C-alpha positions in Angstrom: 4.7 -24.3 -3.0 2.2 -22.6 -0.8 2.8 -20.1 2.0 3.1 -22.9 4.6 6.0 -24.4 2.7 4.1 -27.5 1.8 3.5 -29.1 -1.6 0.0 -29.8 -2.8 -0.8 -31.8 -5.9 -4.1 -30.0 -6.3 -2.6 -26.6 -6.9 -0.2 -25.2 -9.5 2.4 -24.5 -6.9 3.8 -28.0 -7.0 7.3 -29.1 -8.0 6.1 -30.0 -11.5 3.5 -27.3 -12.2 5.2 -24.1 -10.9 6.4 -23.2 -14.4 2.7 -23.1 -15.5 1.9 -20.8 -12.5 4.7 -18.5 -13.5 3.6 -18.6 -17.2 0.1 -17.5 -16.3 1.5 -14.0 -15.8 1.7 -13.7 -19.5 -2.1 -13.6 -19.8 -2.9 -10.3 -18.0 0.2 -8.7 -19.7 -1.1 -9.7 -23.1 -4.6 -8.4 -22.4 -3.1 -5.1 -21.2 -0.9 -4.9 -24.3 -3.9 -5.3 -26.6 -6.1 -2.9 -24.5 -3.4 -0.2 -24.4 -3.7 0.4 -28.1 -6.8 2.4 -27.4 -5.2 4.4 -24.5 -4.5 8.0 -25.6 -1.3 9.8 -24.8 -1.4 11.9 -21.6 -2.2 15.6 -21.8 1.2 16.4 -20.3 3.0 14.5 -23.0 1.0 16.1 -25.8 1.4 19.6 -24.4 5.2 19.1 -24.0 5.3 18.3 -27.7 3.1 21.2 -28.8 0.0 19.2 -29.5 -2.5 21.4 -27.7 -5.6 20.5 -29.7 -5.0 16.7 -29.1 -4.5 17.4 -25.4 -7.8 19.3 -25.2 -9.6 16.4 -27.0 -8.2 13.9 -24.5 -9.2 16.0 -21.5 -12.7 16.6 -23.0 -13.1 12.9 -23.5 -12.0 12.2 -19.9 -14.3 14.9 -18.5 -17.4 13.8 -20.3 -19.8 14.9 -17.6 -18.3 18.4 -17.3 -18.4 21.5 -19.4 -15.7 21.9 -22.1 -14.5 25.0 -20.3 -13.3 22.8 -17.5 -11.0 20.9 -19.9 -9.7 24.2 -21.4 -8.9 25.5 -17.9 -7.0 22.4 -17.1 -5.0 22.6 -20.3 -4.0 26.2 -19.3 -2.9 25.0 -15.9 -0.8 22.2 -17.3 0.8 24.7 -19.8 1.7 27.0 -16.9 3.1 24.1 -15.0 5.2 22.9 -17.9 6.3 26.4 -19.0 8.6 26.9 -22.0 11.7 25.0 -21.0 10.3 21.6 -20.4 13.2 20.7 -18.2 13.3 17.8 -15.8 15.0 18.6 -12.5 17.6 16.2 -11.1 17.9 15.1 -7.4 20.5 17.8 -6.6 18.3 20.7 -7.7 15.3 19.2 -5.9 17.2 18.8 -2.6 18.5 22.4 -2.8 15.0 24.0 -3.3 12.6 24.0 -0.4 9.4 23.6 -2.5 10.8 20.7 -4.5 12.4 19.1 -1.4 9.1 19.0 0.4 7.5 17.4 -2.7 10.2 14.7 -2.6 9.7 14.1 1.2 5.9 13.8 0.7 6.4 11.3 -2.1 8.8 9.2 0.0 6.4 9.3 2.9 3.4 8.1 0.8 5.4 5.3 -0.8 6.8 4.2 2.5 3.4 4.3 4.1 2.1 2.0 1.4 4.4 -0.8 2.6 5.3 0.0 6.2 1.7 -0.4 7.3 2.7 -4.1 7.2 0.7 -5.3 4.2 3.2 -8.0 3.1 3.3 -9.2 6.7 -0.5 -9.8 6.4 -0.6 -11.2 2.9 2.4 -13.6 3.1 1.5 -15.2 6.4 -2.3 -15.2 6.2 -2.6 -19.0 5.8 -1.5 -19.7 9.3 -3.8 -17.2 10.8 -6.8 -18.8 9.2 -5.7 -22.2 10.4 -5.6 -20.9 14.0 -9.1 -19.6 13.5 -10.3 -23.2 13.1 -10.4 -23.3 9.3 -9.5 -26.8 8.1 -6.2 -27.2 6.2 -8.1 -28.1 3.0 -10.0 -24.8 3.1 -7.2 -22.5 4.1 -6.2 -21.9 0.4 -9.8 -20.9 -0.4 -9.9 -18.5 2.5 -6.7 -16.9 1.2 -8.2 -16.6 -2.3 -11.1 -14.9 -0.6 -8.7 -12.3 0.8 -7.3 -11.5 -2.6 -10.8 -11.4 -4.1 -11.7 -8.9 -1.4 -8.7 -6.8 -2.6 -10.1 -6.8 -6.1 -13.7 -5.8 -5.1 -12.5 -3.0 -2.8 -10.2 -1.6 -5.5 -13.2 -1.1 -7.7 -15.1 0.7 -4.8 -12.0 2.6 -3.7 -11.6 4.3 -7.1 -15.1 5.9 -6.6 -14.1 7.1 -3.1 -11.0 8.8 -4.5 -13.0 10.5 -7.2 -15.5 11.8 -4.7 -13.4 12.7 -1.6 -9.9 13.2 -3.0 -6.7 11.2 -2.5 -5.6 12.7 0.8 -8.9 12.0 2.6 -9.0 8.4 1.4 -5.4 7.8 2.3 -6.0 9.2 5.8 -9.1 7.0 6.2 -7.0 4.0 5.1 -4.4 4.7 7.7 -7.1 4.9 10.4 -8.3 1.5 9.2 -4.8 0.2 9.6 -4.6 1.4 13.1 -7.9 -0.2 14.1 -6.9 -3.5 12.3 -3.4 -3.7 13.8 -4.6 -2.9 17.2 -7.3 -5.6 17.1 -4.8 -8.1 15.7 -2.2 -7.4 18.4 -4.8 -7.7 21.2 -6.2 -10.9 19.8 -2.8 -12.5 19.4 -1.8 -11.5 22.9 -4.9 -13.2 24.2 -4.2 -16.3 22.2 -0.7 -16.3 23.5 -1.9 -16.0 27.1 -4.5 -18.7 26.9 -2.3 -21.2 25.1 0.5 -20.6 27.4 -1.8 -21.5 30.3 -2.8 -24.7 28.5 0.7 -26.1 28.2 4.3 -24.8 28.4 6.7 -27.8 28.2 10.0 -27.5 30.0 12.2 -29.1 27.4 11.5 -27.4 24.1 13.7 -25.5 21.8 13.1 -21.8 21.1 11.5 -22.8 17.8 9.1 -25.2 19.3 8.2 -22.9 22.1 7.2 -20.2 19.6 4.7 -22.4 17.9 3.4 -23.9 21.1 2.5 -20.4 22.3 0.1 -20.2 19.3 1.6 -17.2 17.7 0.2 -16.5 14.2 3.5 -16.4 12.2 5.8 -18.7 14.1 5.8 -21.8 11.9 6.8 -19.7 8.8 10.2 -19.2 10.3 10.9 -22.8 11.3 9.4 -25.6 9.2 10.6 -28.7 11.0 9.3 -29.8 14.4 9.3 -33.0 16.3 6.3 -35.3 16.2 5.9 -34.8 20.0 5.7 -31.0 19.7 3.2 -31.2 16.8 1.0 -33.5 18.9 1.1 -31.1 21.8 0.1 -28.2 19.7 -2.8 -30.1 18.2 -4.0 -30.9 21.7 -3.6 -27.4 23.0 -5.5 -25.9 20.1 -8.3 -28.4 19.9 -11.3 -26.3 19.0 -11.0 -22.8 17.6 -9.9 -20.1 19.9 -12.5 -17.2 19.8 -9.7 -14.6 19.8 -8.4 -16.1 16.6 -11.6 -15.1 14.8 -10.8 -11.6 15.9 -7.5 -12.0 14.1 -9.4 -12.9 10.9 -11.7 -9.9 11.4 -8.7 -7.7 11.8 -7.3 -9.0 8.5 -10.5 -8.2 6.8 -10.5 -4.7 8.0 -6.9 -4.3 7.0 -7.5 -5.5 3.4 -10.5 -3.2 3.1 -8.5 -0.2 4.2 -5.5 -1.1 2.0 -7.1 -2.2 -1.2 -10.1 0.2 -1.1 -8.2 3.1 0.4 -4.4 3.6 0.6 -3.4 1.4 -2.4 -5.8 3.3 -4.7 -5.5 6.8 -3.4 -1.7 7.0 -3.0 -0.9 6.9 -6.7 -3.6 9.4 -7.5 -2.3 11.7 -4.8 1.4 11.4 -5.9 0.7 13.0 -9.3 -1.2 15.9 -7.8 1.5 16.7 -5.2 4.3 17.0 -7.8 4.8 19.3 -10.7 6.1 18.4 -14.2 9.8 19.3 -13.7 10.0 17.3 -10.5 7.6 14.4 -11.1 9.9 12.0 -12.9 12.7 12.3 -10.4 10.5 12.1 -7.4 8.7 9.1 -8.7 12.0 7.3 -9.6 13.5 7.7 -6.1 10.1 7.1 -4.5 9.8 3.8 -6.3 13.2 2.8 -4.9 11.8 3.6 -1.4 8.7 1.6 -2.0 10.5 -1.5 -3.2 13.1 -1.3 -0.4 10.4 -1.0 2.3 8.5 -3.8 0.5 11.5 -6.1 0.9 11.9 -5.2 4.5 8.2 -5.9 5.3 8.5 -9.2 3.6 11.8 -10.3 5.1 11.7 -9.2 8.8 8.4 -10.6 10.1 9.8 -14.0 11.3 12.5 -12.2 13.2 10.0 -9.8 14.7 7.9 -12.7 15.7 10.8 -14.4 17.4 11.7 -11.3 19.3 8.3 -9.8 20.1 6.0 -12.8 20.0 2.3 -11.7 19.8 3.4 -8.0 19.7 5.3 -8.3 16.4 2.8 -6.1 14.5 3.3 -3.2 16.9 6.2 -1.9 14.8 3.9 -1.5 11.7 1.3 0.2 14.0 4.0 2.7 15.0 4.9 3.5 11.4 1.3 3.9 10.5 0.7 6.4 13.3 3.8 8.3 12.4 2.8 8.7 8.7 -0.7 9.5 9.6 0.5 12.5 11.7 2.8 13.6 8.9 0.0 13.5 6.3 -2.4 15.5 8.5 0.2 18.2 9.2 2.3 18.4 6.1 0.4 17.2 3.0 -2.2 19.5 1.5 -5.6 18.4 0.4 -5.6 18.3 -3.4 -9.4 17.9 -4.0 -10.7 20.9 -5.8 -7.4 22.9 -5.6 -5.2 24.2 -8.4 -1.5 23.4 -8.8 -0.7 26.8 -7.5 -2.6 26.3 -4.3 -1.2 22.9 -3.7 2.4 24.1 -4.2 1.9 27.0 -1.9 1.8 24.5 1.0 5.2 23.1 0.0 7.2 26.3 -0.2 5.5 29.5 -1.3 7.3 31.5 -3.9 10.2 29.8 -5.6 12.0 30.1 -8.9 9.4 27.8 -10.4 7.1 30.8 -10.6 9.4 32.4 -13.1 10.7 29.3 -14.9 7.4 27.6 -15.4 4.7 30.3 -15.3 3.4 29.3 -11.9 2.2 32.5 -10.4 1.4 32.0 -6.7 -1.0 34.9 -6.4 -2.8 33.5 -3.3 0.1 32.3 -1.2 -0.4 34.7 1.6 -4.1 34.1 1.9 -4.1 30.4 1.7 -4.3 28.3 4.9 -4.0 24.7 3.6 
């Protein structure tokens, strides 16, 4: 079944072939399983188990283009972060300590920003937007495939950006891209709504039929059955592509570039740099719960937002994006070229971690990050 709720004999999403589509997921998993044999243990794991020489070898291999002293310095920093106890802090201890609590809030914000920008709203309902732009029904699937191909290409490029500019800068750039995209999309949908309403607004239509008649991008996803009379009216009203619908397609392109080549790549790199060894596992566990909860929300509520807000349904994701952008600029330190001590100084200054884990914040007073 495709996103439009229709069955197509030419794709694997049919009633008979959907098990094949599900089964294809085994292939990338199998490839990863084989490839993972050559993936070394992480330096953190090796150092926690007293295997310093192996940790140094791994870091030296990863830092091929840098002097060996860089890897040695990094090993020393990791050892200071881990300390002698090797404890993992629980949620209660994290909430009671200002430094750890700020780490947790930052992790929650980054995970939520990843989803509450509205990415699932775009991906799950992209087919109808392309149809409104004048792309034939036979080619809509290929256009959607192109969107996912763009994701893959931008992910490759985005990794280079993160390495060069750091996770925070790339995440902020991605959020700015979201704002531009969602603003363009909202304006274009409002214009489509206005123009199509002027073409025809039947007096005796149900709420479901009126939504689709207005030309809104996501309406038919909510309600799949319409009368033949309404369908005929829509086809007449939308005969020929609306130029504003092409702006919607452009907005989607900008959004996917910003998400796949920016936020989606940089967030996970940034998360590891903002946390320390004792708090990382707990922060990530609760952060993942936040991410999947917000992912469900963004997947489930769009039809209801469309019904309530019409062409302005994406404004809610625009609002979340602006909020998280302001938070990142004010509260999250830039991690590029900074040590763990310098990063943690932003989150709370001197705490008991300096004694328990050898983290000596010698520059806290002079830092302005």
